[in-house]
PAMAR-99800 format. One record per residue (C-alpha): x, y, z; residue in one letter. Coordinates in Angstrom, 3 decimals. Example, Ala and Ser with C-alpha at 12.3 -4.5 7.8 and 13.67 -1.06 7.14 Angstrom:
2
{u: 12.300, v: -4.500, w: 7.800, r: a} .
{u: 13.670, v: -1.060, w: 7.140, r: s} .
end
This chain:
212
{u: -15.725, v: -39.375, w: -31.890, r: m} .
{u: -14.163, v: -39.974, w: -35.059, r: n} .
{u: -12.967, v: -36.772, w: -37.527, r: i} .
{u: -10.653, v: -35.972, w: -40.056, r: d} .
{u: -10.264, v: -33.532, w: -42.609, r: y} .
{u: -11.424, v: -34.091, w: -46.439, r: n} .
{u: -10.168, v: -31.880, w: -49.809, r: k} .
{u: -13.477, v: -30.463, w: -51.464, r: f} .
{u: -13.590, v: -28.328, w: -54.563, r: v} .
{u: -16.539, v: -25.552, w: -53.866, r: c} .
{u: -18.977, v: -25.814, w: -56.924, r: p} .
{u: -19.709, v: -21.941, w: -56.663, r: v} .
{u: -16.573, v: -20.499, w: -56.843, r: c} .
{u: -14.117, v: -23.847, w: -57.529, r: n} .
{u: -11.841, v: -22.797, w: -55.013, r: g} .
{u: -10.060, v: -25.492, w: -53.706, r: e} .
{u: -10.079, v: -26.209, w: -49.327, r: f} .
{u: -9.716, v: -28.636, w: -46.521, r: e} .
{u: -12.555, v: -29.313, w: -44.294, r: a} .
{u: -13.186, v: -31.497, w: -41.197, r: l} .
{u: -15.949, v: -34.006, w: -41.342, r: v} .
{u: -17.129, v: -36.723, w: -39.445, r: d} .
{u: -16.285, v: -40.144, w: -39.762, r: i} .
{u: -17.843, v: -41.694, w: -36.291, r: s} .
{u: -19.715, v: -40.890, w: -33.739, r: g} .
{u: -21.743, v: -42.720, w: -30.487, r: t} .
{u: -24.914, v: -41.032, w: -29.181, r: q} .
{u: -25.552, v: -41.684, w: -25.064, r: v} .
{u: -28.450, v: -39.587, w: -24.781, r: d} .
{u: -30.929, v: -37.292, w: -26.732, r: l} .
{u: -32.027, v: -33.834, w: -25.254, r: r} .
{u: -35.586, v: -32.353, w: -25.596, r: l} .
{u: -34.729, v: -30.314, w: -28.723, r: d} .
{u: -33.162, v: -33.676, w: -30.189, r: l} .
{u: -29.527, v: -32.703, w: -30.220, r: k} .
{u: -27.807, v: -36.024, w: -29.217, r: p} .
{u: -25.308, v: -35.998, w: -26.333, r: l} .
{u: -22.124, v: -38.044, w: -26.222, r: g} .
{u: -18.761, v: -38.631, w: -28.002, r: p} .
{u: -20.308, v: -37.196, w: -31.454, r: i} .
{u: -21.012, v: -33.899, w: -33.767, r: s} .
{u: -23.920, v: -32.379, w: -32.898, r: a} .
{u: -24.754, v: -31.513, w: -35.744, r: p} .
{u: -22.709, v: -33.206, w: -37.987, r: f} .
{u: -19.770, v: -30.923, w: -39.630, r: l} .
{u: -20.514, v: -29.439, w: -42.856, r: l} .
{u: -17.579, v: -27.731, w: -45.262, r: p} .
{u: -18.055, v: -24.275, w: -45.542, r: v} .
{u: -15.903, v: -22.722, w: -48.476, r: c} .
{u: -13.601, v: -19.882, w: -47.144, r: p} .
{u: -13.667, v: -17.783, w: -49.836, r: d} .
{u: -17.836, v: -17.215, w: -50.710, r: c} .
{u: -18.865, v: -19.042, w: -47.315, r: k} .
{u: -21.288, v: -21.308, w: -49.664, r: f} .
{u: -22.660, v: -24.427, w: -47.685, r: v} .
{u: -21.573, v: -27.631, w: -49.425, r: i} .
{u: -24.658, v: -30.007, w: -48.199, r: y} .
{u: -24.253, v: -32.380, w: -50.579, r: d} .
{u: -22.214, v: -34.725, w: -53.114, r: d} .
{u: -23.891, v: -33.925, w: -56.100, r: t} .
{u: -25.544, v: -30.831, w: -56.534, r: i} .
{u: -27.625, v: -29.505, w: -60.120, r: p} .
{u: -25.503, v: -27.364, w: -62.271, r: e} .
{u: -29.503, v: -25.121, w: -62.138, r: t} .
{u: -29.072, v: -25.449, w: -58.167, r: e} .
{u: -25.408, v: -24.119, w: -58.187, r: i} .
{u: -26.925, v: -21.066, w: -60.611, r: a} .
{u: -29.670, v: -20.188, w: -57.816, r: q} .
{u: -27.066, v: -20.845, w: -54.988, r: c} .
{u: -24.261, v: -18.454, w: -56.685, r: k} .
{u: -26.855, v: -15.745, w: -57.000, r: t} .
{u: -27.887, v: -16.424, w: -52.878, r: i} .
{u: -24.347, v: -16.679, w: -51.838, r: v} .
{u: -23.491, v: -13.398, w: -53.800, r: e} .
{u: -26.382, v: -11.634, w: -52.359, r: s} .
{u: -25.775, v: -8.844, w: -49.802, r: e} .
{u: -28.130, v: -10.754, w: -46.761, r: p} .
{u: -26.374, v: -13.583, w: -47.235, r: y} .
{u: -22.919, v: -11.904, w: -47.422, r: r} .
{u: -24.252, v: -10.253, w: -43.969, r: q} .
{u: -24.488, v: -13.341, w: -42.134, r: c} .
{u: -21.143, v: -15.129, w: -43.192, r: v} .
{u: -20.106, v: -14.987, w: -39.802, r: e} .
{u: -22.839, v: -17.345, w: -38.508, r: r} .
{u: -22.730, v: -20.878, w: -37.924, r: a} .
{u: -22.776, v: -23.425, w: -40.625, r: s} .
{u: -26.805, v: -24.607, w: -40.481, r: y} .
{u: -27.554, v: -20.621, w: -39.614, r: y} .
{u: -25.815, v: -20.231, w: -43.221, r: l} .
{u: -27.450, v: -23.519, w: -44.812, r: l} .
{u: -30.870, v: -22.674, w: -43.861, r: g} .
{u: -30.257, v: -18.883, w: -45.092, r: r} .
{u: -29.874, v: -21.240, w: -48.455, r: l} .
{u: -32.361, v: -23.353, w: -48.087, r: y} .
{u: -34.810, v: -20.634, w: -47.509, r: q} .
{u: -33.894, v: -18.885, w: -51.420, r: q} .
{u: -33.725, v: -22.367, w: -52.557, r: l} .
{u: -37.584, v: -23.345, w: -51.701, r: g} .
{u: -36.802, v: -26.494, w: -49.017, r: k} .
{u: -39.660, v: -27.486, w: -47.440, r: d} .
{u: -40.779, v: -26.672, w: -43.782, r: n} .
{u: -40.136, v: -29.310, w: -42.054, r: l} .
{u: -36.634, v: -29.279, w: -43.136, r: t} .
{u: -36.042, v: -25.865, w: -42.583, r: l} .
{u: -37.461, v: -26.339, w: -38.981, r: a} .
{u: -34.515, v: -29.203, w: -38.589, r: h} .
{u: -32.117, v: -27.107, w: -39.891, r: i} .
{u: -32.307, v: -23.963, w: -37.850, r: f} .
{u: -32.788, v: -26.125, w: -34.696, r: l} .
{u: -29.341, v: -27.794, w: -35.414, r: k} .
{u: -28.055, v: -23.854, w: -35.893, r: a} .
{u: -29.432, v: -23.445, w: -32.253, r: s} .
{u: -27.354, v: -26.082, w: -30.956, r: w} .
{u: -24.246, v: -24.386, w: -32.915, r: q} .
{u: -25.089, v: -20.864, w: -31.035, r: e} .
{u: -26.472, v: -21.659, w: -28.098, r: e} .
{u: -23.557, v: -20.226, w: -26.609, r: d} .
{u: -24.786, v: -16.461, w: -27.667, r: d} .
{u: -28.527, v: -15.420, w: -26.272, r: e} .
{u: -29.332, v: -13.333, w: -29.425, r: t} .
{u: -28.172, v: -15.664, w: -32.040, r: k} .
{u: -30.200, v: -18.573, w: -30.208, r: l} .
{u: -33.164, v: -17.203, w: -29.726, r: k} .
{u: -33.212, v: -16.003, w: -33.517, r: e} .
{u: -32.349, v: -19.793, w: -34.150, r: d} .
{u: -34.947, v: -21.218, w: -32.277, r: l} .
{u: -37.908, v: -18.567, w: -33.249, r: e} .
{u: -36.927, v: -19.643, w: -37.210, r: l} .
{u: -37.049, v: -23.497, w: -35.995, r: s} .
{u: -40.594, v: -22.864, w: -34.154, r: l} .
{u: -41.669, v: -21.268, w: -36.827, r: k} .
{u: -41.014, v: -23.890, w: -40.201, r: y} .
{u: -42.265, v: -26.784, w: -37.275, r: f} .
{u: -45.284, v: -24.903, w: -36.982, r: r} .
{u: -45.892, v: -24.249, w: -40.632, r: k} .
{u: -45.455, v: -27.906, w: -41.428, r: y} .
{u: -47.745, v: -28.614, w: -38.691, r: l} .
{u: -50.429, v: -26.017, w: -40.067, r: t} .
{u: -49.953, v: -27.756, w: -44.002, r: d} .
{u: -49.442, v: -31.768, w: -42.808, r: t} .
{u: -52.295, v: -33.997, w: -42.802, r: v} .
{u: -50.365, v: -37.153, w: -41.994, r: d} .
{u: -49.721, v: -38.160, w: -38.476, r: r} .
{u: -46.758, v: -39.840, w: -38.795, r: a} .
{u: -43.443, v: -40.180, w: -36.402, r: s} .
{u: -42.170, v: -37.096, w: -37.833, r: s} .
{u: -45.629, v: -35.692, w: -36.900, r: w} .
{u: -45.069, v: -36.111, w: -33.886, r: e} .
{u: -41.827, v: -35.099, w: -33.135, r: t} .
{u: -42.669, v: -31.750, w: -34.470, r: a} .
{u: -45.404, v: -31.713, w: -31.689, r: q} .
{u: -43.305, v: -32.431, w: -29.349, r: i} .
{u: -40.815, v: -30.027, w: -30.636, r: v} .
{u: -42.795, v: -27.454, w: -31.030, r: t} .
{u: -43.842, v: -27.288, w: -27.271, r: g} .
{u: -40.115, v: -27.650, w: -26.287, r: e} .
{u: -39.205, v: -24.230, w: -28.414, r: l} .
{u: -42.121, v: -22.315, w: -26.995, r: l} .
{u: -41.075, v: -23.464, w: -23.611, r: r} .
{u: -37.304, v: -22.436, w: -24.595, r: r} .
{u: -38.249, v: -19.180, w: -25.430, r: l} .
{u: -40.068, v: -18.368, w: -22.015, r: g} .
{u: -43.556, v: -18.628, w: -23.821, r: y} .
{u: -44.552, v: -20.740, w: -20.914, r: f} .
{u: -48.200, v: -20.384, w: -21.249, r: n} .
{u: -48.568, v: -20.760, w: -24.863, r: e} .
{u: -45.960, v: -24.025, w: -24.483, r: a} .
{u: -48.481, v: -25.563, w: -21.796, r: e} .
{u: -51.498, v: -24.932, w: -23.705, r: s} .
{u: -49.840, v: -26.725, w: -26.631, r: h} .
{u: -48.636, v: -29.470, w: -24.931, r: l} .
{u: -51.836, v: -30.065, w: -23.291, r: q} .
{u: -53.769, v: -30.806, w: -26.459, r: g} .
{u: -51.195, v: -33.201, w: -27.480, r: l} .
{u: -52.392, v: -34.684, w: -24.056, r: l} .
{u: -55.717, v: -35.677, w: -25.728, r: e} .
{u: -54.893, v: -37.320, w: -28.548, r: l} .
{u: -53.882, v: -41.263, w: -28.985, r: d} .
{u: -50.456, v: -40.662, w: -30.060, r: s} .
{u: -49.361, v: -39.365, w: -26.869, r: f} .
{u: -51.465, v: -41.926, w: -24.523, r: k} .
{u: -49.817, v: -44.442, w: -22.259, r: n} .
{u: -45.815, v: -44.471, w: -23.846, r: n} .
{u: -42.876, v: -42.115, w: -23.806, r: i} .
{u: -44.533, v: -39.388, w: -26.185, r: l} .
{u: -46.931, v: -38.695, w: -22.775, r: n} .
{u: -44.160, v: -39.117, w: -20.141, r: k} .
{u: -42.225, v: -36.083, w: -21.877, r: v} .
{u: -45.164, v: -34.501, w: -22.728, r: v} .
{u: -45.895, v: -34.463, w: -18.858, r: v} .
{u: -42.164, v: -33.745, w: -18.300, r: f} .
{u: -42.548, v: -30.384, w: -20.537, r: e} .
{u: -45.913, v: -29.515, w: -18.884, r: i} .
{u: -44.379, v: -29.102, w: -15.440, r: e} .
{u: -41.786, v: -27.411, w: -16.673, r: l} .
{u: -43.713, v: -24.716, w: -18.070, r: c} .
{u: -45.173, v: -24.427, w: -14.565, r: r} .
{u: -42.045, v: -23.781, w: -13.133, r: n} .
{u: -41.347, v: -21.462, w: -15.685, r: q} .
{u: -37.858, v: -23.335, w: -16.293, r: d} .
{u: -36.298, v: -22.406, w: -19.960, r: s} .
{u: -33.124, v: -24.748, w: -19.565, r: r} .
{u: -32.436, v: -27.429, w: -21.472, r: t} .
{u: -32.985, v: -31.117, w: -20.410, r: y} .
{u: -32.589, v: -34.923, w: -21.443, r: t} .
{u: -34.542, v: -38.238, w: -22.256, r: m} .
{u: -32.742, v: -39.683, w: -19.087, r: s} .
{u: -34.007, v: -36.894, w: -16.920, r: e} .
{u: -37.361, v: -37.287, w: -18.455, r: v} .
{u: -36.732, v: -41.184, w: -17.474, r: n} .
{u: -36.377, v: -40.439, w: -13.992, r: m} .
{u: -38.623, v: -38.495, w: -13.197, r: a} .
end
């Protein structure tokens, strides 16, 4: 994993600062919550302005959106959570900007990787991610790979949160779908179901699925 400092100018408050950014990394495994493992940032580093705590999420942000962001970062709800992880802050920004459910689900999922050493924050991140994955699944009719991934991660999040019966019921339903038959997705679902039956809420990796 290679990281280095870059210089940034905050588009919200015009403050100048330096922040670490990713240059390269190597993934050697994948957790069932999609966290890449190996010499790689997980999630990728995001620059956060030390003055106003705005998360610079893109190289070019439209002026109208910057104006929205300024209002958000100056609001009391945002100021109350400025000590949280960068992806949690980004999730709060994206909520107010009206980003789509799948994007929000993945942002809060990444926040959970950053805050997994704090049980309270982790639970909030997982609950928020689950909320938006469910909204995405409710609203979408396109059964693309993102839909399949969202279905599995929904089961994973339910299990991680300790909702074992609900998780098992959700996962059992997937086994009846053609997308989850006689493939690696089926293997992941079967592995998850066994964890639910053992009331196991720990994290696991794809390599452990393949060895099962």
